[in-house]
VOPAVEX-309135 format. One record per residue (C-alpha): x, y, z. Coordinates in steps of 0.2 Angstrom, whole numbers, padded with zeros to 4 digits, always signed. Each point is the difference from the previous one (the first is absolute). Layout:
! residues N
XYZ;...
This chain:
! residues 108
+0000+0001+0001;+0007+0015-0006;-0004+0014+0015;+0003+0017+0005;-0001+0009+0017;-0004+0017+0003;-0003+0010+0018;-0004-0019+0009;-0013-0005-0015;+0005-0015-0012;-0006-0001-0019;+0002-0015-0010;+0004+0005-0017;-0004-0010-0017;+0001+0005-0018;-0015+0000-0011;+0006-0007-0017;-0017+0004-0008;+0001+0020+0004;+0020-0001+0003;-0001+0008+0017;+0006-0004+0017;-0014+0001+0011;+0000-0003+0021;-0010-0001+0014;+0000+0001+0017;+0003-0014+0012;-0007-0002+0019;-0013+0016+0000;-0019-0001-0004;+0000+0012-0009;+0004-0006-0021;+0014+0012-0005;+0006+0000-0016;+0012+0006-0013;+0009+0001-0015;+0015+0003-0011;+0006-0002-0016;+0019+0003+0008;+0005-0007+0016;+0004+0019+0004;-0019+0005-0004;-0005-0015+0009;+0008+0006+0016;-0005+0016-0002;-0020-0006+0000;+0002-0011+0014;+0008+0014+0010;-0011+0011-0005;-0014-0013+0005;+0004-0003+0017;+0003+0018+0003;-0014+0004-0005;-0008-0013+0011;+0008+0008+0014;-0006+0016-0002;-0017-0005-0005;+0001-0008+0015;+0006+0013+0012;-0015+0015-0010;-0013-0012+0007;+0008-0002+0018;+0004-0017-0002;+0016-0011+0004;+0008-0007-0016;-0001-0019+0000;+0015-0011+0000;+0003-0013-0009;+0001-0013+0017;-0003+0006+0019;+0015-0014+0005;-0012-0011+0008;-0002-0018-0007;-0009-0016+0005;+0002-0016-0006;-0010-0016+0000;+0015-0016+0002;+0000-0017+0007;+0003-0003+0017;+0016-0009-0006;+0006+0013-0008;-0002+0012+0011;+0009-0011+0016;+0014+0000-0013;+0000+0020+0000;+0000+0001+0018;+0013-0011+0002;+0012+0008-0014;-0003+0018+0008;+0003-0007+0016;+0018-0007-0007;+0003+0016-0005;-0004+0010+0015;-0015+0008-0008;-0018+0003+0001;-0008-0009-0012;-0007+0018-0005;+0018+0006-0004;+0005-0017-0008;-0013-0002-0012;+0003+0020-0003;+0018-0004-0005;-0005-0016-0011;-0012+0009-0009;+0012+0015-0002;+0013-0010-0008;-0014-0011-0012;+0004+0007-0018;
């Protein structure tokens, strides 16, 4: 997946072969925020303008712009996976939350 980031927001980028343009969509927010450009420079400029507009629009309405993710993650895993993760955290001298955040942060 091709992506770009700006002000904490990430967008997925694709190439529309039919129209010969790059198109993007901001990920992780409820609003559908799309943008496009014929060149990477145009795509980047349109992406940044879309994010800036959303942030300014929210300010004008007295709202806080939606952040892509809250930092809270709820998982349902089999009990044996939970037990193994808790054991690995203990082995590494960390809380389960600290250990999981580190493992997930290293995932690519």
